[in-house]
Steps between C-alpha positions, in 0.01 A plus 500: 500500500564351843850429619609137460592295806740263320756583228777299339858619550544531123204738482653717776858516370533803278194675643529873553511648850354845557426714800152638579589821310551289186878546485692207353715330764635219286412141417488177692805297405467203734326362807673373815314205651540376855549125450397426857156663477448518123419872528637767268716717725637756257444628151826607338427830326730638232515880490714762330750463224413509133369201301600264779858634524600648835183387675507469875309215662287534813350233723149623575298303757229336294228600746578867424385456139135532401362356178341750261320260265340779295844640406677162508769616741595501866483807725762577762421789735836679483623796302787474254744673738439242773556216255817660366632517859393144588757229566563350161735261325622422153437205275829330590490554878172386657461513880465176693130530580505199732692718747227649724703819554509570126136408445389713796697801375327486162161441661526783754601756233158479335289517816 
């Protein structure tokens, strides 16, 4: 199956994220859209915890994710340890992504 070029946000939310080794890195919880350009800037990935409790959220630059249509998931080229050490946030305290300093810090971590 070839990778799609257009997906709805509802089909992406809840998708699994894995690394190239096949390790589970979490699920996509939300998408952050730049209202000026209309581009998706970040996928918010939920990782850790148990049954959704204690999960940590991570803003992953959307361009760092690759679609794996055959396995119906996204692939992020990081190992679990790097993700666990990434700048994260909790459900009740989201960063202000319109601040370029915050957005750049999240973006540079994954490059």
